[in-house]
N, C-alpha and C positions, 0 to 999 in steps of 0.2 A: 222725323225731321229733327236735325240737331239744332239746338238753340244755345247761343252763348250764355255762359253762367251769369254774365253781367246783367242779362235781362231780368233774371230772377233776383239777383243781388240788389239791383236798384229798387225793384218793387218792394222787397222785404225791408230794406233799410229805410225807404221813404215812408212806408207804413209805420215802422217803429218810430221814426222821427215825428210823424204827425201825432202819434199817441203820446210822445214825450218821454218814452221809456224804451230801453232795449226790449225786444220782443221776438220770440221764436214762433214762427208760423206753424199751424197744425198741418196734418196730412191733407185735410180738406182744402186748406188755403193753397197748398202746393198744387193740388189737383186743379184748382181754379186758375192758378197762374199758367199751368201747362195748357189748359184749355185756351187761354188768351194767346199763348205762344203758337198753338196749332192753328188758330184763326189768323195768325200773322198780324195781330194788333200792334202797332208801333208803341214802343215804351213811353214816349212823351204823352200819348193819348191816355194810357193807363194811369200815369202819374197825375195828370190833370183830373182824371175821373176820381181818383182817390182823394185829391184835395177837395173836390166838390162834395164828396160824401162826408168828409170830416166837417166841412163848413156848415152843411145842412144839419148834421148831428149836433154841432155846437149851438146852433140857433134854437134847437129844440131841447137843449140840455140833455142830450142822449150821449151815451158812451159807446164808441165802436170798439168792441172787444176782439174782433178777428176780421180778417179779410172776408171770410165766408159769411159773417154776419151782415156785411155790406154787399153781398153778392148781387142781389137784384138791382140795387141802386147803381152799383158800379157797371153792371151789364148794360143798363139803360144809358148811363152816361157815356160809356165807351162807344155804344152804337151811335148815339147822337154826335159825339165829338168826332168819331171816325168819318161819318158821313160829311160833316161840316168841313173837316180838314181835307178830305178828298176833293170837295168842290173848290176850296181855296187853293189847293196845291195844283190841281190839273186844269182848273178853269171850266171844264165841261165834262160830262159823263162819257163823251165819245172818244176821249183820249185816255192814255195810260199814265200812271205816275212817273215812269221813267222819262217821259217827254219833258217833264217840268223839273227834272233833277239837276240839270246843268246849272241853272241860275242859283238854286239853293246851295249847291256845292261851292260855287264861286263866293257866295256870301259867307259860308262857313269858313272857307279857306282864308278869306280876308280877315275874319275875326281872329283866327288862330295865328296868322302870320307873325304878329309881334312877339308871340311867346315861342313859336316853333316854326320857322320857315320850312323845315324839311317835312313836317307833318302837313302843313298847309299845301305843299306840293303833292303829297300823297292824296289829300282830299280832292284836289283838282283832277287827279288822275282817275278818280272813280267815275267820272262822266262817261267813260267808255263801257262801264258795266251795263248789262242788258236787263238786270233785275233790280227792282227797288228793294226787295228783300236782301239781296246780296250786298247792296250799298249800305243798308241799315246795319247789317252784321259787321261789315268792315269799319263803319264809323264807330261802332261800339269798341272794336279792337283799337282803333286809333285814339279814342278818348283815353283808354287805359295807357297806351304808349305815350301819350302827351304828358303824363305825370313825370316821366323820366327827364323831360326837357324843362320842367318848371323849376325856377330858382327858389331857394328857401324850402325845398321839399322836405328835408329832414326836420326842420323846425315845425312845419305844418303836420308832419306825421306824428311828432312827439305830442303836439297839442291834441290831436285826435285820440291818441292812445291815452292821454291823461283824462280826457273827458269820459272815457269808457273804463277807467281804472276800477271803479267800484261795481261795475256790472258783472253779474254772474252769467257768463256766456261760455259755451264750449268753444274750442279753438277755431273750428271751421266757421261758426257763426260770428265770432269776434273778428276774424280776418275779413269776412265778407262785409261786415258792418263798417270796419275801419276803412276799407277801400272805397266804399260808397260815400262815406262821410268826407274822405279826402278828395274825391272827385268833385263833390258838391262845394267844398271849401275852395278848391282851385278855380272852379267856374265863377264863384262869387268874387274872389280876390282879383282875378284878372279880367272880369267882365266877359267871360266866354259863354257862348250859347251852348246848350246841350247839342252834341253832334248827332243830328238826326235830320232827315228830310222833312219831318213833320214837326219840328220844334217850334 
């Protein structure tokens, strides 16, 4: 199953952000992310689970050295959060996620409209999709595309590049980290939600 690179990019950069330093994930960490992707766990669920792991570790004065180190805690958190989100999103276990997608897509489109009317229209058009997975993948693509419509993008990109100026990263890791940081900055600056059915 093909998974958008952004899925892994966001997990990797969010983990590095929570650690407070640029960080390159190990082969075991990547295997764990692929496992989550194969189980079709939505990205926001994993991000929230990682936040929970770091908050618990901080309370116990522990240091999270790798995604794999937190494997069990993340696995439990993801399972609980996924179950909780499914109940909130679909209302009952007898329905499917796609049935609740239209309302969420309308809310996401309304939030994006002031920044990019064209992308807002594309988000509304996703209501015809038959698969929640397909909608999630398209939303990830649209979030990247949204960057092109954001004013002051060059200044924001320069700010991100400057913040990573001293970091020793290979070219691919730097590019992934810069893009994830830029997406996060755009969301914060314009008050945009993460584009996801499970946000």
